[in-house]
Rosetta silent file (secondary structure, phi, psi, omega in degrees, C-alpha in Angstrom):
SEQUENCE: MEKFKQNRYLNWESDSNNALVARLERNQRNLMQLRGQLSSYRSEPTTYSLYERLDQLRRAMDRCSKNNKDIITGLKSDQIPMSGYIVEAKKQLNAFREIHKNVESYLINCAEGESEE
SCORE:     score description
SCORE:     0.000 S_00000001
   1 L     0.000  -36.888  178.874   76.908  120.262  132.735 S_00000001
   2 H   -65.454  -44.119  176.017   77.943  116.690  131.847 S_00000001
   3 H   -55.177  -43.569  174.841   74.367  115.843  130.932 S_00000001
   4 H   -58.271  -40.470 -178.967   74.265  118.794  128.668 S_00000001
   5 H   -68.575  -37.228 -177.770   77.327  117.689  126.821 S_00000001
   6 H   -67.918  -51.038 -178.715   75.876  114.139  126.367 S_00000001
   7 H   -58.814  -39.343 -178.238   72.576  115.534  125.066 S_00000001
   8 H   -70.954  -32.441  176.878   74.279  117.928  122.665 S_00000001
   9 H   -69.950  -37.724  178.078   76.328  115.056  121.217 S_00000001
  10 H   -69.446  -33.498  176.774   73.251  112.871  120.763 S_00000001
  11 H   -72.538  -30.746  174.696   71.413  115.731  119.032 S_00000001
  12 H   -67.081  -40.759  177.306   74.360  116.323  116.761 S_00000001
  13 H   -60.746  -45.954 -178.931   74.489  112.584  115.901 S_00000001
  14 H   -67.920  -37.042  175.002   70.802  112.549  115.075 S_00000001
  15 H   -65.149  -40.853  178.545   71.057  115.666  112.987 S_00000001
  16 H   -67.256  -38.578 -179.131   74.027  114.354  111.069 S_00000001
  17 H   -64.105  -42.670 -177.660   72.093  111.007  110.663 S_00000001
  18 H   -69.583  -37.970  175.242   69.081  112.885  109.252 S_00000001
  19 H   -61.753  -44.579 -175.555   71.306  114.949  106.905 S_00000001
  20 H   -65.891  -44.282  177.084   73.025  111.849  105.672 S_00000001
  21 H   -58.534  -47.519  178.182   69.650  110.120  105.130 S_00000001
  22 H   -60.643  -39.812  174.718   68.315  113.160  103.237 S_00000001
  23 H   -60.793  -43.652 -175.847   71.444  113.213  101.039 S_00000001
  24 H   -71.901  -36.142  176.495   71.129  109.563  100.243 S_00000001
  25 H   -67.925  -38.722 -179.306   67.373  109.891   99.508 S_00000001
  26 H   -63.513  -41.488 -179.453   68.141  112.911   97.186 S_00000001
  27 H   -67.886  -34.434  175.162   70.679  110.674   95.416 S_00000001
  28 H   -59.061  -47.383  175.049   68.018  108.006   95.049 S_00000001
  29 H   -64.105  -34.102  179.294   65.732  110.426   93.326 S_00000001
  30 H   -63.564  -40.186  178.653   68.540  111.673   91.199 S_00000001
  31 H   -66.641  -33.565  177.899   69.296  108.042   90.107 S_00000001
  32 H   -69.850  -35.027  176.925   65.644  107.626   89.079 S_00000001
  33 H   -66.629  -46.285  174.461   65.935  110.746   86.977 S_00000001
  34 H   -58.980  -41.052  176.704   69.150  109.587   85.320 S_00000001
  35 H   -61.097  -39.922  176.343   67.437  106.274   84.618 S_00000001
  36 H   -59.801  -44.761  176.520   64.621  108.185   82.957 S_00000001
  37 H   -58.664  -40.406  176.190   67.158  109.997   80.840 S_00000001
  38 H   -72.841  -14.747  176.575   68.670  106.776   79.740 S_00000001
  39 L   -92.075   -4.013  179.703   65.245  105.425   78.774 S_00000001
  40 L   -68.328  146.755  174.677   64.641  108.352   76.472 S_00000001
  41 H   -54.262  -28.584 -176.510   64.567  107.764   72.759 S_00000001
  42 H   -72.356  -19.921 -174.752   67.439  110.236   72.436 S_00000001
  43 H  -108.054   19.457  175.436   69.770  107.924   74.328 S_00000001
  44 L   -62.297  130.252  179.703   69.162  104.871   72.251 S_00000001
  45 L   -73.322  137.900  173.910   72.593  103.202   71.516 S_00000001
  46 L   -97.925  -19.821  173.974   73.567  103.288   67.905 S_00000001
  47 L  -124.589  167.575 -178.596   76.591  101.060   68.215 S_00000001
  48 H   -66.065  -38.334 -178.915   77.445   97.905   70.035 S_00000001
  49 H   -64.514  -39.253  177.113   79.946   99.751   72.281 S_00000001
  50 H   -61.257  -44.309  178.985   77.216  102.275   73.235 S_00000001
  51 H   -59.770  -41.507  177.698   74.925   99.389   74.029 S_00000001
  52 H   -65.195  -38.983 -177.677   77.465   97.766   76.305 S_00000001
  53 H   -66.747  -40.471  177.120   78.116  101.059   77.952 S_00000001
  54 H   -62.472  -41.666 -178.591   74.331  101.621   78.538 S_00000001
  55 H   -64.555  -42.865  179.988   74.110   98.139   80.085 S_00000001
  56 H   -61.957  -43.258  179.474   77.090   98.900   82.364 S_00000001
  57 H   -62.841  -41.789  179.609   75.533  102.226   83.453 S_00000001
  58 H   -64.866  -39.763  178.606   72.189  100.525   84.264 S_00000001
  59 H   -68.219  -37.474 -178.642   73.941   97.853   86.356 S_00000001
  60 H   -64.853  -41.429 -179.453   75.984  100.472   88.205 S_00000001
  61 H   -66.731  -36.585  175.397   72.789  102.419   88.915 S_00000001
  62 H   -63.585  -44.420  178.566   71.061   99.301   90.204 S_00000001
  63 H   -58.739  -50.061 -175.050   73.975   98.558   92.478 S_00000001
  64 H   -65.323  -36.337  179.780   74.117  102.044   93.730 S_00000001
  65 H   -66.640  -43.648 -176.891   70.343  102.296   94.317 S_00000001
  66 H   -65.622  -41.051  177.457   70.371   99.003   96.280 S_00000001
  67 H   -65.818  -40.072  178.785   73.306  100.106   98.512 S_00000001
  68 H   -59.399  -45.141  179.337   71.654  103.486   99.124 S_00000001
  69 H   -60.748  -38.598  178.227   68.462  101.690  100.215 S_00000001
  70 H   -63.918  -48.693 -173.477   70.454   99.414  102.534 S_00000001
  71 H   -67.223  -47.054 -178.830   72.363  102.344  104.164 S_00000001
  72 H   -60.787  -40.496  178.076   69.110  104.429  104.488 S_00000001
  73 H   -61.769  -50.691 -177.792   67.233  101.463  106.110 S_00000001
  74 H   -62.239  -44.218  176.037   70.190  100.952  108.554 S_00000001
  75 H   -61.259  -37.706 -178.203   70.378  104.684  109.421 S_00000001
  76 H   -76.566  -25.994 -178.008   66.697  104.938  110.056 S_00000001
  77 H   -75.575  -28.061 -178.651   66.557  101.794  112.135 S_00000001
  78 L    62.137   20.154  179.682   69.163  103.099  114.626 S_00000001
  79 L   -78.406  -34.057  175.284   70.261   99.571  115.382 S_00000001
  80 L  -112.221  139.443 -178.610   73.810  100.223  114.374 S_00000001
  81 L   -65.192  153.406 -171.600   75.497  103.528  115.257 S_00000001
  82 L   -56.926  -30.541 -176.600   75.913  106.050  112.525 S_00000001
  83 H   -60.026  -26.950 -179.321   79.688  105.715  112.625 S_00000001
  84 H   -77.215   -7.995 -179.443   79.272  102.252  111.084 S_00000001
  85 H  -115.507   -8.231 -175.717   77.620  103.764  108.018 S_00000001
  86 H   -60.325  -51.183 -178.720   79.690  106.952  107.455 S_00000001
  87 H   -58.185  -48.035 -179.295   82.367  105.218  105.338 S_00000001
  88 H   -64.241  -38.584  179.487   79.773  103.353  103.300 S_00000001
  89 H   -67.141  -37.855  175.419   77.761  106.525  102.750 S_00000001
  90 H   -60.705  -45.835  178.408   80.787  108.406  101.517 S_00000001
  91 H   -61.348  -36.287  179.711   81.481  105.599   99.092 S_00000001
  92 H   -69.942  -34.434  176.450   77.943  105.766   97.866 S_00000001
  93 H   -70.826  -37.965  175.275   78.113  109.548   97.315 S_00000001
  94 H   -65.852  -41.490  176.313   81.366  109.113   95.323 S_00000001
  95 H   -63.226  -38.034  177.310   79.737  106.311   93.365 S_00000001
  96 H   -66.682  -43.132  175.603   76.829  108.442   92.514 S_00000001
  97 H   -56.746  -46.737 -177.789   79.087  111.287   91.326 S_00000001
  98 H   -58.057  -51.865 -179.162   80.921  108.799   89.120 S_00000001
  99 H   -55.993  -50.451  178.426   77.666  107.386   87.693 S_00000001
 100 H   -53.440  -48.667  178.964   76.344  110.982   87.028 S_00000001
 101 H   -57.398  -50.058 -177.931   79.581  111.833   85.189 S_00000001
 102 H   -65.906  -37.176  176.568   79.433  108.667   83.116 S_00000001
 103 H   -62.729  -48.750  176.155   75.817  109.166   82.239 S_00000001
 104 H   -56.989  -39.186  179.219   76.478  112.649   80.997 S_00000001
 105 H   -67.888  -40.640  177.510   79.355  111.412   78.886 S_00000001
 106 H   -58.300  -49.175 -177.936   77.172  108.609   77.486 S_00000001
 107 H   -62.868  -35.554  175.198   74.426  111.110   76.550 S_00000001
 108 H   -64.461  -45.940  176.859   76.928  113.399   74.845 S_00000001
 109 H   -56.437  -44.855 -177.906   78.266  110.403   72.864 S_00000001
 110 H   -67.726  -36.021  178.519   74.802  109.451   71.891 S_00000001
 111 H   -68.482  -35.079  177.364   73.941  112.976   70.733 S_00000001
 112 H   -81.247   -6.688  172.407   77.092  113.066   68.632 S_00000001
 113 L    72.974   23.903 -178.820   76.286  109.681   67.246 S_00000001
 114 L  -134.958  168.741  178.454   79.673  108.160   68.082 S_00000001
 115 L  -107.209  156.451  175.186   81.199  105.847   70.648 S_00000001
 116 L  -104.570   98.262 -175.656   84.058  106.487   73.018 S_00000001
 117 L  -113.674    0.000    0.000   86.423  103.601   72.328 S_00000001
């Protein structure tokens, strides 16, 4: 019975690990899509403040992408237990949501032809 409990815990941890990796990989793909949207002619900045905002968004996406890759690599390598990455992964998921919200706001401002100052 004790062995069964240990195996069940290990399976749960690997399932959670796989789910977390899948979620971070999906965020990576979504970051690439957002980057594509920002590269569109429709999102060209028309003011200096929009240009600065676009630059900030791109830098934030680069940081998020790099951190995602680091966490995914760590989770796949199984060298460090998953618990060591859970907090970082949650931060990454929140960072992605914030970036997504900011990109949408930027695209709306570009479509309206005004800046948010």
